[in-house]
C-alpha positions as MATLAB code, in Angstrom:
seq = 'MLFTPYELENGISGSRHHLPCPMPATGAAQRRRRRPPKKFFYKPKPPPEPHPFLLHLKSLPSPVAAAAALLSAPRHLHDHPFAACVLYRVARARLFRLVPPLLAALRSLRVPLQPTAFAALIDHLGAASRPDAAALVFRAVPAFSSHTNTTFHALLHSLVCNDRVDAARAMLPEAPSLGVRTNAVSYNIILKGICHRNGFSGAREVLEEMLARGVRPTVVTFNTLVGSACREGELAAAERLVDEMARRGVAPNVVTYALLMQGLCDEGLYDEAKKLMFDMEYRDCKPEAANYGVLMNACALHGDAGGVRGLIADMRRRKLRPDDASYNVLIRCLCDAGRVDEAHRALLEMQLKDGAEPSAATYRALLDGCCEARDFDLGLRVFNAMLASGHWPLARTFRSLARGLGEDGKAEEACFVLEQMALRGLRLDAQGWQSLAACVCSSGAREMELVDDLVSSS';
ca = [
     -37.022   95.186   15.846;
     -34.396   96.314   13.357;
     -30.657   96.542   13.979;
     -27.912   98.369   12.220;
     -25.136   96.449   10.457;
     -22.712   97.567   13.147;
     -24.957   96.221   15.863;
     -25.410   92.997   14.037;
     -21.643   92.673   13.546;
     -20.765   93.397   17.169;
     -23.744   91.665   18.736;
     -24.995   94.845   20.554;
     -27.934   97.208   20.128;
     -27.266  100.176   22.341;
     -29.488   99.884   25.338;
     -31.133   96.811   23.955;
     -30.363   93.318   25.178;
     -27.297   91.627   23.766;
     -27.944   89.200   20.948;
     -26.655   85.667   21.480;
     -23.345   85.501   19.617;
     -21.935   82.067   18.877;
     -18.428   81.668   20.207;
     -15.850   80.408   17.735;
     -15.166   76.709   18.195;
     -11.808   75.758   19.600;
      -9.407   73.446   17.750;
     -10.200   70.544   20.054;
     -13.927   70.989   19.498;
     -13.458   71.089   15.756;
     -11.379   67.883   15.876;
     -14.069   66.195   17.957;
     -16.686   67.318   15.472;
     -14.700   65.967   12.494;
     -13.693   62.721   14.201;
     -15.373   59.727   12.531;
     -17.459   57.468   14.722;
     -15.626   54.682   16.448;
     -15.698   51.301   14.766;
     -16.452   48.410   17.006;
     -14.618   45.354   15.691;
     -15.946   41.939   16.564;
     -13.421   39.987   18.563;
     -14.281   36.295   18.642;
     -13.956   34.615   21.957;
     -11.051   32.202   22.220;
     -12.055   28.541   22.275;
     -12.534   27.107   25.730;
      -9.661   25.245   27.275;
      -9.945   21.438   27.016;
     -10.981   19.649   30.160;
      -7.963   18.374   32.138;
      -9.375   14.851   32.199;
      -9.742   14.895   28.411;
      -6.099   15.905   28.063;
      -5.174   13.128   30.476;
      -7.025   10.510   28.392;
      -5.261   11.700   25.232;
      -1.850   11.640   26.876;
      -2.028    8.022   28.047;
       0.246    5.703   26.048;
      -2.376    3.192   24.921;
      -6.145    3.061   24.296;
      -6.428    0.258   26.860;
      -4.957    2.515   29.548;
      -7.351    5.292   28.488;
     -10.334    2.928   28.765;
      -9.230    1.790   32.233;
      -8.815    5.403   33.359;
     -12.303    6.277   32.131;
     -14.020    3.308   33.770;
     -12.295    3.964   37.100;
     -12.956    7.722   37.047;
     -15.501    9.411   39.370;
     -19.153    9.408   38.343;
     -19.233   13.035   37.178;
     -16.571   12.250   34.542;
     -18.682    9.552   32.875;
     -19.790   11.864   30.079;
     -19.906   11.833   26.285;
     -16.694   13.769   25.443;
     -14.511   11.473   27.540;
     -16.184    8.242   26.403;
     -16.057    9.366   22.761;
     -12.334   10.109   23.110;
     -11.657    6.581   24.367;
     -13.808    4.982   21.656;
     -12.012    6.986   18.949;
      -8.641    5.864   20.264;
      -9.752    2.224   20.358;
     -11.122    2.446   16.798;
      -8.036    4.174   15.385;
      -5.826    1.511   16.962;
      -8.076   -1.151   15.369;
      -8.678   -2.817   18.721;
     -12.167   -3.748   17.601;
     -12.436   -6.735   19.930;
     -12.564   -4.238   22.816;
     -15.566   -2.353   21.422;
     -18.408   -4.687   22.605;
     -17.182   -5.046   26.228;
     -16.372   -1.333   26.392;
     -19.861   -0.403   25.180;
     -21.371   -2.813   27.706;
     -19.373   -1.203   30.518;
     -20.387    2.287   29.387;
     -24.024    1.205   29.277;
     -23.837   -0.128   32.834;
     -22.367    3.221   33.925;
     -25.160    5.062   32.073;
     -22.800    7.194   30.054;
     -24.852    9.469   27.730;
     -23.114    8.643   24.453;
     -24.341   10.642   21.472;
     -24.995    9.278   17.956;
     -21.868   10.933   16.507;
     -19.640    8.584   18.498;
     -21.468    5.545   17.111;
     -21.286    6.905   13.563;
     -17.505    7.269   13.864;
     -17.219    3.711   15.193;
     -19.334    2.353   12.340;
     -17.196    4.225    9.802;
     -13.991    2.762   11.235;
     -15.442   -0.744   11.219;
     -16.612   -0.359    7.635;
     -13.188    0.872    6.536;
     -11.666   -2.190    8.236;
     -13.963   -4.531    6.238;
     -16.042   -5.491    9.281;
     -19.641   -4.782    8.222;
     -21.104   -7.348   10.648;
     -19.402   -5.660   13.590;
     -20.657   -2.305   12.292;
     -24.209   -3.667   12.293;
     -23.794   -4.826   15.925;
     -22.642   -1.361   16.974;
     -25.631    0.111   15.140;
     -27.982   -2.182   17.079;
     -26.416   -0.985   20.345;
     -27.336    2.664   19.769;
     -30.863    2.591   21.352;
     -29.343    1.628   24.716;
     -27.690    5.070   24.800;
     -29.700    7.408   22.562;
     -32.104    7.503   19.648;
     -31.080    6.665   16.120;
     -30.448    9.577   13.756;
     -29.719    9.926   10.075;
     -26.034   10.100   10.997;
     -25.903    6.567   12.399;
     -28.281    5.209    9.747;
     -26.239    6.598    6.862;
     -22.993    5.443    8.451;
     -24.302    1.868    8.476;
     -25.564    2.115    4.886;
     -22.171    3.396    3.758;
     -20.373    0.643    5.671;
     -22.515   -2.049    4.040;
     -22.224   -0.602    0.530;
     -18.434   -0.251    0.747;
     -18.192   -3.933    1.664;
     -20.365   -5.196   -1.223;
     -23.468   -5.637    0.946;
     -25.700   -3.539   -1.298;
     -28.731   -5.798   -0.891;
     -28.429   -5.674    2.904;
     -28.162   -1.890    2.769;
     -31.195   -1.679    0.494;
     -33.172   -3.903    2.850;
     -32.504   -1.368    5.637;
     -34.572    1.322    3.914;
     -38.016   -0.125    4.842;
     -36.801   -0.491    8.460;
     -36.032    3.218    8.772;
     -39.482    4.323   10.121;
     -39.378    1.707   12.895;
     -35.948    3.046   13.888;
     -37.245    6.602   14.081;
     -35.307    7.638   10.967;
     -36.757    9.270    7.886;
     -35.036    8.290    4.642;
     -33.988   11.126    2.358;
     -31.954   11.707   -0.787;
     -28.702   10.940    1.035;
     -29.983    7.473    1.929;
     -30.794    6.667   -1.683;
     -27.590    8.245   -2.995;
     -25.559    5.791   -0.901;
     -27.553    2.859   -2.299;
     -27.277    4.306   -5.790;
     -23.499    4.420   -5.581;
     -23.329    0.720   -4.681;
     -25.816   -0.289   -7.381;
     -23.869    1.637  -10.032;
     -20.684   -0.134   -9.003;
     -22.278   -3.587   -9.056;
     -25.067   -3.518  -11.644;
     -24.183   -0.555  -13.813;
     -26.446    2.136  -15.187;
     -29.492   -0.044  -15.859;
     -29.777   -1.182  -12.246;
     -29.220    2.329  -10.932;
     -32.151    3.634  -12.935;
     -34.459    1.322  -10.957;
     -33.287    2.922   -7.721;
     -34.150    6.362   -9.104;
     -37.655    5.179   -9.990;
     -38.083    3.745   -6.482;
     -36.842    6.993   -5.022;
     -39.406    9.015   -6.978;
     -42.192    6.563   -6.122;
     -41.551    7.108   -2.400;
     -41.698   10.866   -2.765;
     -37.988   11.516   -2.247;
     -36.751   14.370   -4.423;
     -33.474   13.543   -6.197;
     -30.585   15.962   -5.800;
     -27.721   16.958   -8.057;
     -25.622   14.224   -6.393;
     -28.233   11.655   -7.453;
     -28.095   12.710  -11.076;
     -24.303   13.061  -11.067;
     -24.004    9.454   -9.905;
     -26.253    8.337  -12.762;
     -24.508   10.536  -15.334;
     -21.107    9.194  -14.269;
     -22.310    5.598  -14.522;
     -23.800    6.188  -17.981;
     -20.632    7.885  -19.256;
     -18.403    5.089  -17.958;
     -20.486    2.610  -19.950;
     -20.335    4.767  -23.079;
     -24.033    5.666  -22.894;
     -23.540    9.333  -23.819;
     -27.066    9.725  -25.186;
     -28.521    8.451  -21.902;
     -26.272   10.847  -19.987;
     -27.526   13.797  -22.053;
     -31.130   12.713  -21.447;
     -30.403   12.707  -17.723;
     -29.185   16.305  -17.944;
     -32.433   17.238  -19.697;
     -34.375   15.418  -16.982;
     -32.513   17.433  -14.364;
     -33.814   20.629  -15.943;
     -37.379   19.265  -15.988;
     -37.205   18.374  -12.301;
     -35.720   21.727  -11.301;
     -32.241   20.409  -10.470;
     -29.479   22.608  -11.890;
     -26.409   20.796  -13.297;
     -23.178   21.805  -11.591;
     -19.484   21.710  -12.428;
     -19.259   17.996  -11.601;
     -22.119   17.174  -13.973;
     -20.354   18.799  -16.900;
     -16.979   17.330  -15.899;
     -18.506   13.839  -16.040;
     -20.025   14.531  -19.449;
     -16.709   15.913  -20.703;
     -14.884   12.839  -19.416;
     -17.332   10.605  -21.249;
     -16.761   12.527  -24.475;
     -12.985   12.368  -24.058;
     -13.142    8.635  -23.413;
     -14.909    8.255  -26.753;
     -12.225   10.320  -28.509;
     -14.469   13.395  -28.852;
     -12.068   15.954  -27.417;
     -13.334   18.871  -29.509;
     -16.927   18.237  -28.389;
     -15.768   18.091  -24.759;
     -13.944   21.405  -25.139;
     -17.003   22.977  -26.763;
     -19.172   21.719  -23.905;
     -16.893   23.418  -21.388;
     -17.252   26.757  -23.154;
     -21.027   26.233  -23.484;
     -21.327   25.857  -19.716;
     -21.309   29.614  -19.186;
     -24.384   30.011  -21.340;
     -26.115   27.581  -18.986;
     -25.228   29.643  -15.881;
     -22.388   27.358  -14.791;
     -18.863   28.754  -14.947;
     -16.046   26.277  -15.676;
     -13.701   25.467  -12.824;
     -10.397   23.664  -12.377;
     -12.124   20.243  -12.489;
     -13.392   20.885  -16.033;
      -9.988   22.036  -17.221;
      -8.460   18.999  -15.537;
     -10.524   16.664  -17.723;
      -9.207   18.341  -20.882;
      -5.642   18.437  -19.552;
      -5.670   14.708  -18.849;
      -6.995   14.066  -22.348;
      -4.168   16.146  -23.855;
      -1.553   14.436  -21.683;
      -2.866   11.035  -22.736;
      -1.874   11.893  -26.310;
       1.413   13.540  -25.285;
       0.180   17.049  -26.134;
       2.116   19.148  -23.608;
       1.416   22.272  -25.662;
      -2.313   21.687  -25.272;
      -1.912   21.398  -21.506;
       0.060   24.672  -21.421;
      -2.631   26.367  -23.491;
      -5.338   25.255  -21.063;
      -3.324   26.573  -18.097;
      -2.953   29.922  -19.892;
      -6.699   29.957  -20.581;
      -7.362   29.363  -16.888;
      -5.363   32.480  -16.059;
      -7.304   34.516  -18.619;
     -10.520   33.426  -16.950;
      -9.180   34.462  -13.520;
      -8.880   30.830  -12.436;
      -5.772   29.982  -10.488;
      -4.039   26.820  -11.726;
      -3.425   24.517   -8.783;
      -0.856   21.808   -8.176;
      -3.098   19.191   -9.831;
      -3.031   21.176  -13.095;
       0.749   21.423  -13.039;
       1.080   17.762  -12.077;
      -0.526   16.837  -15.404;
       1.871   19.109  -17.305;
       4.956   17.869  -15.441;
       4.049   14.201  -15.981;
       3.403   14.843  -19.659;
       6.787   16.538  -20.099;
       8.592   13.850  -18.117;
       6.992   11.090  -20.180;
       8.469   12.781  -23.241;
      11.904   13.005  -21.575;
      11.730   16.824  -21.364;
      12.724   17.052  -17.717;
      14.321   20.504  -18.053;
      10.999   21.918  -19.232;
       9.234   20.045  -16.442;
      11.578   21.672  -13.915;
      10.826   25.092  -15.397;
       7.125   24.310  -15.058;
       7.723   23.580  -11.365;
       9.367   26.989  -10.921;
       6.614   28.692  -12.920;
       4.041   27.054  -10.710;
       5.578   28.623   -7.610;
       6.633   32.024   -8.962;
       3.871   32.838  -11.424;
       0.804   31.246   -9.881;
       1.838   31.023   -6.228;
       0.894   27.340   -6.019;
       2.726   25.106   -3.566;
       4.031   21.850   -5.052;
       2.637   18.767   -3.383;
       4.400   15.483   -2.733;
       2.882   14.155   -5.975;
       4.407   17.076   -7.912;
       7.916   16.430   -6.627;
       7.596   12.677   -7.071;
       6.475   13.005  -10.694;
       9.432   15.262  -11.531;
      11.945   13.164   -9.608;
      10.740    9.954  -11.257;
      11.098   11.669  -14.621;
      14.663   12.731  -13.823;
      15.589    9.177  -12.846;
      14.039    7.718  -15.993;
      15.878   10.306  -18.113;
      19.075    9.597  -16.127;
      19.473   13.280  -15.315;
      20.630   12.645  -11.750;
      22.120   16.122  -11.272;
      18.705   17.706  -11.736;
      17.176   14.842   -9.782;
      19.402   15.619   -6.804;
      18.375   19.290   -6.888;
      14.712   18.306   -6.968;
      15.373   15.836   -4.145;
      16.893   18.596   -1.953;
      13.980   20.933   -2.674;
      11.583   18.111   -1.866;
      13.191   17.455    1.520;
      13.216   21.189    2.307;
       9.447   21.330    1.731;
       8.781   18.423    4.094;
       8.147   15.731    1.460;
      10.145   12.680    0.435;
      10.097   10.217   -2.485;
       8.737    6.706   -2.593;
      11.085    3.806   -1.784;
      11.631    2.848   -5.433;
      12.567    6.438   -6.313;
      15.024    6.558   -3.410;
      16.692    3.415   -4.740;
      16.743    4.611   -8.355;
      18.340    7.918   -7.373;
      20.994    6.326   -5.134;
      21.805    3.694   -7.744;
      22.008    6.284  -10.529;
      24.279    8.599   -8.549;
      26.536    5.648   -7.787;
      26.701    4.668  -11.449;
      27.602    8.277  -12.319;
      30.523    8.177   -9.886;
      28.971   10.554   -7.341;
      29.562    8.548   -4.202;
      29.182   11.389   -1.704;
      25.799   12.415   -3.150;
      24.701    8.765   -3.212;
      25.680    8.412    0.447;
      23.581   11.471    1.280;
      20.559    9.792   -0.347;
      21.320    6.625    1.622;
      21.399    8.625    4.857;
      17.952    9.990    4.095;
      16.736    6.477    3.319;
      18.077    5.223    6.664;
      16.246    8.022    8.502;
      12.990    6.687    7.072;
      13.713    3.013    7.644;
      14.352    2.178    3.985;
      17.051   -0.117    2.618;
      18.979   -0.125   -0.646;
      18.604   -3.149   -2.912;
      21.468   -5.412   -4.050;
      21.868   -3.666   -7.404;
      22.153   -0.316   -5.668;
      24.832   -1.554   -3.290;
      26.727   -3.041   -6.228;
      26.780    0.241   -8.170;
      27.687    2.171   -5.020;
      30.521   -0.215   -4.207;
      31.934    0.119   -7.723;
      31.755    3.907   -7.377;
      33.434    3.950   -3.965;
      36.273    1.683   -5.076;
      37.270    4.308   -7.636;
      36.852    7.199   -5.180;
      38.805    8.528   -2.232;
      38.981    7.711    1.471;
      36.198   10.156    2.330;
      33.635    8.125    0.388;
      34.939    4.879    1.927;
      34.355    6.293    5.432;
      30.823    7.356    4.534;
      29.953    3.893    3.274;
      31.515    2.288    6.381;
      29.372    4.514    8.605;
      26.230    3.670    6.649;
      26.910   -0.078    6.695;
      27.633   -0.061   10.416;
      24.491    1.984   11.183;
      22.297   -0.347    9.140;
];
């Protein structure tokens, strides 16, 4: 059926039926049609509120009171989180004599302690030079739960850190009877102790034993060996280890090259170390701040502040952000040369140009440099900035600054430093009081009142 243009335009055909004519869309319909689909953003659930009894155990004034509250609590509160909280408090307070009776009481109450609590206890005991007590805690684990690699490795680490390498090594054959399967982490702990005691030659035997038992070495294994070889000046052996890594399918990482670079720098081969850092990219390993740090320390060792600045500039070109450790090297190098004004400018550059926050070590290095250079005006400004950032100097720096300000006749500023020392429980030495007294005697009444207040408060 044919229609005229008029009929088509008006949607009619004389006596024929009307053609369906689409109605023009309204503005609201058009907006709905153009509206992009809604985006559903993931909103993480807030962490659950701590149990009231857990908060109560943490709020008690002493670990002994917390242990008494736990043991006298109802049966349904004898659970791992509460027992672990009490054990952590006891360990942090170094009340180790309470650990055996507390574990015995928890065992009688059938508290389901998990291996993580025992691993933390063993770590604390190892750090406190109590490897025998750590071994006793390890033997108590089966009364509560099964041994895991966490508890096994905690004991190995505790023994190795306390020069019990042979005892730790003797634990490896016992692992299957304990239900633990040794892995690369187990041998890496032993390897660290052997390197410290016997050097590179003894550590190589551990690697051979590791391979004989079918344990695949990791990059940490090889890094430990490379570091030991470089410390002993065995650079050729270290390079052979890197080649062996490639044969065994273990890719060297940033730490591997940093250790090699440190070995080269220790032998006075700075140019070779720098070349190695730039060759890293061709081996699919981009340099990081740790590699630049090795070169910076080598430059600072020879007083080459310009070399350190050049390395920081090169980091920026490579889109690496210099951190406070990088600037610490530069500031120490400048301070050692007596260039404290340049060191202060480096501190400002660090904050304004690279957005890095100075650490306590940064402020202390600059303040020590100011005191050694006897620039106590700049030292006082650095001291104020340090306090404003929540850091404070070491006791010897406090005393040097107060004594220097007193010798320069700045009694009020010296008294301010003394006030800050008193807030932190520090005392001025006899030489400092002598210089301050000489300064005050030639000053006005205001300074005399400040010293009287300080003497009476101390």
